[in-house]
C-alpha positions as CSV (number, residue, x, y, z in Angstrom):
1,X,-34.0,9.3,-4.7
2,X,-30.5,8.1,-3.5
3,X,-32.0,4.6,-2.7
4,X,-33.7,4.1,-6.6
5,X,-30.3,4.9,-7.5
6,X,-28.7,2.3,-5.4
7,X,-31.1,0.1,-6.5
8,X,-30.7,0.9,-10.1
9,X,-26.8,0.4,-9.8
10,X,-27.1,-3.1,-8.1
11,X,-29.3,-4.4,-10.6
12,X,-26.7,-2.9,-13.4
13,X,-23.8,-4.5,-11.5
14,X,-25.6,-7.7,-11.6
15,X,-26.4,-7.4,-15.5
16,X,-23.1,-6.7,-15.9
17,X,-21.7,-9.4,-14.0
18,X,-21.0,-12.0,-16.9
19,X,-19.1,-9.8,-18.6
20,X,-17.0,-9.1,-15.9
21,X,-16.4,-12.5,-15.3
22,X,-15.4,-13.5,-18.8
23,X,-12.9,-10.4,-18.7
24,X,-11.8,-11.8,-15.6
25,X,-11.4,-14.9,-16.7
26,X,-9.8,-14.2,-20.3
27,X,-7.8,-11.5,-19.5
28,X,-7.3,-12.2,-15.6
29,X,-8.9,-8.6,-14.9
30,X,-10.5,-7.4,-12.0
31,X,-9.5,-10.3,-9.6
32,X,-7.2,-8.3,-7.8
33,X,-9.1,-4.8,-7.6
34,X,-12.3,-6.8,-6.1
35,X,-12.2,-6.9,-2.6
36,X,-10.6,-3.4,-2.6
37,X,-13.6,-2.0,-4.5
38,X,-15.9,-3.6,-1.6
39,X,-14.0,-1.3,0.4
40,X,-11.4,-4.1,1.9
41,X,-8.2,-2.0,2.1
42,X,-5.0,-3.1,3.2
43,X,-4.7,-1.8,6.8
44,X,-1.1,0.0,5.9
45,X,-3.2,2.2,3.6
46,X,-4.2,4.3,6.9
47,X,-1.3,3.5,8.9
48,X,0.2,7.1,10.1
49,X,-1.7,8.6,8.0
50,X,-2.6,12.7,9.0
51,X,-5.2,15.4,7.4
52,X,-5.0,13.0,3.8
53,X,-5.8,14.1,0.6
54,X,-7.6,11.5,-1.7
55,X,-7.1,12.2,-5.0
56,X,-9.4,9.7,-7.5
57,X,-8.3,9.5,-11.3
58,X,-10.2,6.7,-12.7
59,X,-7.5,5.0,-15.5
60,X,-4.5,6.4,-17.3
61,X,-5.6,9.7,-18.7
62,X,-6.9,10.9,-15.2
63,X,-3.5,9.6,-13.3
64,X,-1.3,11.2,-16.2
65,X,-3.4,14.5,-15.8
66,X,-2.9,15.0,-11.8
67,X,0.5,14.1,-11.6
68,X,1.4,17.9,-11.8
69,X,-1.3,18.5,-9.3
70,X,0.4,15.9,-6.8
71,X,3.4,18.1,-7.1
72,X,1.9,21.4,-6.4
73,X,-0.1,19.6,-3.8
74,X,3.1,18.4,-2.0
75,X,5.3,21.1,-2.4
76,X,2.2,23.3,-0.7
77,X,1.4,21.0,2.0
78,X,4.4,18.4,2.5
79,X,3.3,16.6,5.6
80,X,0.2,15.8,4.3
81,X,-0.4,12.3,3.3
82,X,-1.6,11.3,-0.4
83,X,-4.0,9.0,-1.6
84,X,-4.7,8.0,-5.3
85,X,-7.1,5.8,-6.2
86,X,-8.0,4.6,-9.9
87,X,-10.6,2.3,-11.3
88,X,-9.3,0.2,-13.6
89,X,-6.4,-1.9,-14.0
90,X,-4.0,0.3,-16.3
91,X,-4.6,3.1,-14.2
92,X,-3.7,1.3,-11.0
93,X,-0.4,-0.1,-12.9
94,X,0.6,4.1,-14.3
95,X,-0.2,5.1,-10.3
96,X,2.1,2.8,-8.9
97,X,4.7,3.3,-11.3
98,X,4.7,7.1,-11.1
99,X,3.3,7.7,-8.0
100,X,4.2,4.7,-5.4
101,X,6.8,6.9,-3.6
102,X,4.6,9.6,-3.1
103,X,1.5,8.5,-2.2
104,X,-0.6,5.4,-1.1
105,X,-2.5,3.6,-4.0
106,X,-5.8,2.1,-3.8
107,X,-8.7,1.4,-5.9
108,X,-12.0,3.4,-5.4
109,X,-15.0,1.8,-4.1
110,X,-17.9,0.5,-6.0
111,X,-20.7,3.1,-5.1
112,X,-22.6,1.1,-2.5
113,X,-22.9,2.7,1.0
114,X,-21.5,0.1,2.7
115,X,-18.2,0.0,0.5
116,X,-18.1,3.7,0.1
117,X,-18.3,3.5,4.2
118,X,-15.7,1.5,4.6
119,X,-12.9,2.9,2.5
120,X,-13.7,6.5,4.0
121,X,-13.3,4.5,7.5
122,X,-10.0,3.2,6.2
123,X,-8.8,6.3,4.7
124,X,-10.1,8.9,6.9
125,X,-9.3,12.1,4.2
126,X,-9.4,15.6,5.3
127,X,-9.8,16.5,1.7
128,X,-11.1,14.5,-1.6
129,X,-10.5,15.8,-5.2
130,X,-12.4,14.0,-8.0
131,X,-11.1,14.1,-11.7
132,X,-12.8,15.2,-14.6
133,X,-16.0,13.0,-14.9
134,X,-16.1,10.6,-12.0
135,X,-19.8,11.7,-10.4
136,X,-20.6,8.8,-7.7
137,X,-23.8,9.8,-5.6
138,X,-23.6,7.3,-2.7
139,X,-19.6,8.6,-2.3
140,X,-20.4,12.4,-2.6
141,X,-23.1,12.0,0.1
142,X,-21.1,10.0,2.6
143,X,-18.6,12.8,2.2
144,X,-20.9,15.3,3.1
145,X,-22.2,13.5,5.7
146,X,-18.9,13.4,7.2
147,X,-17.8,17.0,6.2
148,X,-15.3,15.9,4.0
149,X,-15.1,18.6,1.7
150,X,-15.1,17.3,-2.1
151,X,-13.4,19.0,-5.0
152,X,-14.2,18.4,-8.8
153,X,-10.8,19.1,-10.4
154,X,-10.3,19.2,-14.1
155,X,-13.8,18.9,-14.8
156,X,-15.3,18.5,-18.0
157,X,-18.5,16.9,-19.2
158,X,-18.4,15.0,-22.6
159,X,-21.1,14.9,-25.0
160,X,-22.4,11.3,-24.1
161,X,-22.4,12.4,-20.2
162,X,-24.6,15.2,-21.0
163,X,-27.3,13.3,-22.8
164,X,-27.1,10.9,-20.0
165,X,-27.5,13.6,-17.3
166,X,-30.0,15.8,-19.0
167,X,-32.7,12.6,-18.4
168,X,-32.4,13.4,-14.6
169,X,-31.4,16.6,-14.1
170,X,-33.5,16.9,-10.6
171,X,-31.4,14.6,-9.2
172,X,-28.2,16.1,-10.9
173,X,-28.6,18.9,-9.0
174,X,-29.0,17.4,-5.6
175,X,-25.5,15.6,-6.3
176,X,-23.8,18.6,-7.9
177,X,-24.7,20.2,-4.3
178,X,-22.5,17.7,-2.8
179,X,-19.4,19.1,-4.7
180,X,-17.9,21.7,-2.5
181,X,-16.5,23.4,-5.7
182,X,-15.9,22.3,-9.4
183,X,-13.0,23.5,-11.2
184,X,-13.9,23.1,-14.8
185,X,-11.6,22.9,-17.7
186,X,-13.2,24.8,-20.0
187,X,-16.1,27.4,-20.4
188,X,-18.2,25.0,-22.4
189,X,-17.6,22.4,-19.2
190,X,-19.0,25.1,-16.8
191,X,-21.6,26.2,-19.0
192,X,-22.9,22.5,-19.1
193,X,-22.6,21.9,-15.2
194,X,-24.7,25.3,-14.5
195,X,-27.0,23.8,-16.9
196,X,-27.7,20.7,-15.0
197,X,-28.2,22.6,-11.6
198,X,-24.6,23.7,-10.3
199,X,-24.7,26.7,-7.8
200,X,-22.8,29.4,-10.2
201,X,-20.7,30.5,-6.5
202,X,-19.5,26.8,-6.7
203,X,-18.0,26.6,-10.5
204,X,-15.0,28.2,-12.0
205,X,-12.9,27.6,-15.1
206,X,-9.2,27.0,-13.3
207,X,-8.0,25.3,-17.2
208,X,-6.7,21.7,-18.2
209,X,-4.2,19.9,-15.8
210,X,-3.1,18.3,-19.0
211,X,-1.3,21.5,-20.0
212,X,0.7,20.9,-17.0
213,X,2.6,17.8,-18.5
214,X,6.1,17.4,-18.3
215,X,8.7,15.4,-20.4
216,X,9.7,11.9,-18.3
217,X,13.0,12.3,-16.7
218,X,15.9,11.6,-18.6
219,X,14.1,12.1,-21.9
220,X,17.1,12.3,-24.3
221,X,18.8,9.1,-23.0
222,X,15.5,7.2,-23.3
223,X,15.1,8.2,-26.6
224,X,18.4,7.2,-27.5
225,X,17.8,4.0,-26.2
226,X,14.7,3.3,-28.1
227,X,16.4,4.0,-31.4
228,X,19.2,1.7,-30.6
229,X,16.5,-0.8,-29.3
230,X,14.1,-0.1,-32.9
231,X,17.2,-0.2,-35.1
232,X,16.6,3.6,-36.1
233,X,18.9,5.6,-37.9
234,X,18.7,9.0,-36.6
235,X,17.2,10.1,-40.1
236,X,14.2,7.3,-40.5
237,X,10.6,8.7,-40.6
238,X,8.9,7.2,-37.9
239,X,5.3,7.2,-37.6
240,X,3.6,6.7,-34.0
241,X,-0.1,5.9,-33.9
242,X,-1.2,6.2,-30.1
243,X,-3.9,5.4,-28.6
244,X,-5.7,3.2,-31.3
245,X,-9.2,1.8,-31.0
246,X,-11.1,-1.2,-32.4
247,X,-11.6,-0.9,-36.3
248,X,-9.0,2.0,-36.4
249,X,-5.6,-0.2,-37.0
250,X,-6.8,-1.3,-40.3
251,X,-6.9,2.3,-41.4
252,X,-4.0,3.4,-40.0
253,X,-2.1,0.5,-42.0
254,X,-4.0,1.3,-45.2
255,X,-2.6,4.9,-44.6
256,X,1.2,3.5,-44.0
257,X,0.9,1.6,-47.2
258,X,-0.1,4.9,-48.8
259,X,3.4,6.3,-47.2
260,X,6.0,3.6,-47.8
261,X,4.6,3.7,-51.8
262,X,6.8,7.2,-51.8
263,X,9.2,6.3,-48.4
264,X,9.9,2.2,-48.4
265,X,12.1,3.2,-45.1
266,X,9.2,4.5,-42.7
267,X,8.5,2.4,-39.9
268,X,5.3,2.7,-38.3
269,X,4.7,2.2,-34.3
270,X,1.5,1.5,-33.2
271,X,0.1,1.5,-29.6
272,X,-3.4,-0.2,-29.1
273,X,-5.0,1.8,-26.0
274,X,-6.2,-1.1,-24.4
275,X,-3.6,-4.0,-23.3
276,X,-6.3,-6.5,-23.7
277,X,-6.2,-5.9,-27.5
278,X,-2.4,-6.6,-28.0
279,X,-3.1,-10.1,-29.7
280,X,-6.3,-8.9,-31.5
281,X,-3.8,-6.1,-33.3
282,X,-0.8,-8.5,-33.6
283,X,-3.3,-11.1,-35.5
284,X,-4.4,-8.1,-37.8
285,X,-0.7,-7.7,-38.7
286,X,-0.3,-11.3,-39.1
287,X,-3.2,-11.7,-41.5
288,X,-2.2,-8.8,-43.5
289,X,1.4,-10.3,-43.7
290,X,3.1,-7.2,-42.5
291,X,6.5,-7.6,-41.2
292,X,6.3,-6.7,-37.5
293,X,8.3,-6.8,-34.2
294,X,6.5,-6.7,-30.4
295,X,8.2,-4.5,-28.1
296,X,7.5,-6.9,-25.5
297,X,10.3,-8.9,-27.5
298,X,12.9,-6.9,-27.9
299,X,15.8,-6.7,-25.4
300,X,16.9,-3.0,-24.2
301,X,20.5,-2.6,-25.3
302,X,20.1,-4.8,-28.3
303,X,19.1,-4.0,-32.0
304,X,16.0,-6.0,-32.8
305,X,16.7,-9.0,-35.3
306,X,14.2,-8.1,-37.9
307,X,15.7,-5.1,-39.5
308,X,13.3,-5.2,-42.3
309,X,10.0,-5.1,-39.6
310,X,7.6,-2.5,-41.0
311,X,5.5,-1.7,-37.9
312,X,6.4,-2.1,-34.0
313,X,3.6,-3.4,-32.2
314,X,3.8,-1.3,-28.7
315,X,2.6,-4.1,-26.1
316,X,3.6,-2.6,-23.3
317,X,2.5,0.6,-20.7
318,X,3.9,3.7,-20.0
319,X,6.3,3.9,-22.8
320,X,4.4,5.8,-25.2
321,X,5.4,9.2,-24.2
322,X,9.0,8.0,-25.1
323,X,8.0,6.8,-28.4
324,X,6.3,10.3,-28.7
325,X,9.7,12.1,-28.8
326,X,11.4,9.8,-31.2
327,X,8.3,10.3,-33.8
328,X,8.7,12.3,-36.9
329,X,4.8,12.7,-37.1
330,X,2.1,11.5,-34.8
331,X,-1.5,10.2,-35.3
332,X,-4.1,10.6,-32.4
333,X,-5.9,7.3,-32.0
334,X,-9.5,7.2,-31.4
335,X,-10.3,9.7,-34.2
336,X,-10.8,8.0,-36.9
337,X,-13.5,5.6,-35.4
338,X,-16.5,7.5,-33.5
339,X,-14.8,7.1,-29.9
340,X,-14.0,10.7,-28.9
341,X,-10.1,10.5,-29.4
342,X,-7.5,11.3,-27.2
343,X,-5.1,13.7,-25.7
344,X,-3.2,15.7,-28.0
345,X,-0.5,17.2,-25.8
346,X,2.0,14.8,-25.0
347,X,3.1,15.2,-28.4
348,X,2.7,18.7,-28.9
349,X,5.2,18.8,-25.7
350,X,7.9,17.2,-27.7
351,X,6.9,19.5,-30.9
352,X,5.8,16.6,-32.8
353,X,3.6,17.4,-35.8
354,X,-0.1,16.1,-34.9
355,X,-2.9,14.3,-37.2
356,X,-6.2,13.0,-36.0
357,X,-9.5,12.3,-37.4
358,X,-12.7,14.0,-36.9
359,X,-13.9,12.1,-33.8
360,X,-12.1,14.2,-31.5
361,X,-15.3,15.1,-29.0
362,X,-13.9,14.6,-25.9
363,X,-11.1,16.7,-26.7
364,X,-13.4,19.4,-28.7
365,X,-12.1,22.6,-27.5
366,X,-8.8,21.4,-27.4
367,X,-8.5,20.0,-30.9
368,X,-10.1,23.2,-32.4
369,X,-7.9,25.7,-31.0
370,X,-4.9,23.7,-31.9
371,X,-6.6,23.6,-35.5
372,X,-7.3,27.2,-35.2
373,X,-3.9,27.8,-34.4
374,X,-2.4,25.4,-37.4
375,X,-0.8,23.4,-34.5
376,X,-2.5,20.1,-35.7
377,X,-4.2,18.7,-39.2
378,X,-7.6,17.3,-39.1
379,X,-7.9,14.1,-41.8
380,X,-11.5,12.7,-42.5
381,X,-10.6,9.1,-43.4
382,X,-7.9,6.4,-44.0
383,X,-6.9,8.2,-47.6
384,X,-6.6,11.7,-46.2
385,X,-4.4,10.5,-43.1
386,X,-2.2,8.6,-45.7
387,X,-1.7,11.9,-47.9
388,X,-1.2,14.0,-44.5
389,X,1.9,11.2,-44.0
390,X,3.4,11.9,-47.2
391,X,2.9,15.5,-46.9
392,X,4.6,15.5,-43.4
393,X,7.5,13.6,-44.9
394,X,8.1,15.7,-47.9
395,X,7.8,19.0,-45.8
396,X,10.5,19.0,-42.9
397,X,9.6,22.8,-42.3
398,X,6.1,22.2,-42.0
399,X,6.7,19.5,-39.6
400,X,8.7,22.0,-37.6
401,X,6.1,24.6,-38.0
402,X,3.2,22.7,-36.5
403,X,5.7,21.3,-33.8
404,X,6.6,24.9,-32.9
405,X,2.9,25.9,-32.5
406,X,1.8,23.1,-30.3
407,X,4.6,23.5,-27.8
408,X,3.8,27.1,-27.8
409,X,0.1,26.8,-26.8
410,X,1.0,24.1,-24.4
411,X,3.3,26.6,-22.3
412,X,0.5,29.5,-22.8
413,X,-2.2,27.2,-21.1
414,X,-0.4,26.4,-18.1
415,X,-1.4,27.4,-14.4
416,X,-4.4,25.2,-13.6
417,X,-2.5,23.2,-10.8
418,X,-1.7,26.6,-9.3
419,X,-5.2,27.7,-9.4
420,X,-6.8,24.4,-7.8
421,X,-4.0,24.4,-4.9
422,X,-5.5,28.1,-4.6
423,X,-9.2,26.7,-4.1
424,X,-8.2,24.2,-1.6
425,X,-6.4,26.9,0.6
426,X,-9.9,28.9,0.3
427,X,-11.5,25.6,1.7
428,X,-9.1,25.6,4.4
429,X,-10.5,28.4,5.7
430,X,-13.9,27.6,5.9
431,X,-13.1,24.0,7.0
432,X,-11.3,23.0,10.3
433,X,-10.6,19.5,9.2
434,X,-8.1,20.7,6.5
435,X,-6.5,23.8,9.1
436,X,-3.1,24.8,7.7
437,X,-0.6,23.6,10.5
438,X,2.6,25.7,11.8
439,X,5.7,24.7,9.4
440,X,3.2,23.7,6.5
């Protein structure tokens, strides 16, 4: 079965190759990662490493999620080398920015046996932690062959993943057996994994690592600097639309026009999810004759020249959390269009009122709980989003109540990182490769 999978993976790669080449030439993507993804890792990756822990976090969201786990692992086993792998360029950039001083950063191999073996030969981990939904059969099988325990951490199964995995349920059962343990986010995720054939003794709900989120360092100073950078008075109403997707920015702009009819001084910060879409969104703003400023053209410490700009295009990486901190209200992108939504916990951390659309399948249980606790507001379309902006603008007490409830939810759901560490400790007892050393 693994042979058929490898053949299908190869055929899929070949068929997608023209797209990858186009993206590489157009956006300069994939060139820097290609050889590493074939298992050709720099020698310094393994230099002096001992009993290392390899954490795979595919992209930006997963990198942010594993940050508290990295801190917990280092607190428990300070002498162990940590390796962080990603698949995407943006995930790699964020990992280097956040964790370069704590871990060795690399790209995850393409799931061919030769690439997997070369990567494992270099990293030589004693334990592998795979975040969320990354299930790669050849990688898992090779780890099992080498007696390297693998944990699925912060595991979740989306509607889309379940539809795909149900078609190959027999194969999935074999793949899931290669995991040593699966720490799932919710009961629904656990039940879905069990329905695919996972052994009950290997699956447990440990909570969501994303609830462990912490504010960036020196957040107050950074927020003050951004207010100066954007020329914002302390009482100016700021809408932040985070991680917007294709065809969504036009809807957000329509809703913002509704707000500006009663609040002309309002300003919108719009942050597209994917960097390759920055130019596309800029063209949309230009075509609509919207007065805008680009973050990349603003100088730190200097107020922007265009004081009349209605919109700021956040064409940068790693700054959205700081922008959430100065927002008056936050809209969660990917939810007015059917792409599954994005994480709502960062704005909740800063006690911000949260609005999102009807498409939150990637965060269903979280978003439903926030709605039940009146810690967020759901809208169905651009018109309702505009009405929601106006309601938040007119009612400061409502904004405060919603923000307070969101932060309370976040505080009450912490603890996933420690539960995962507890499971790793239980694996130590069974696996001599990850034995406890004196002084650790």
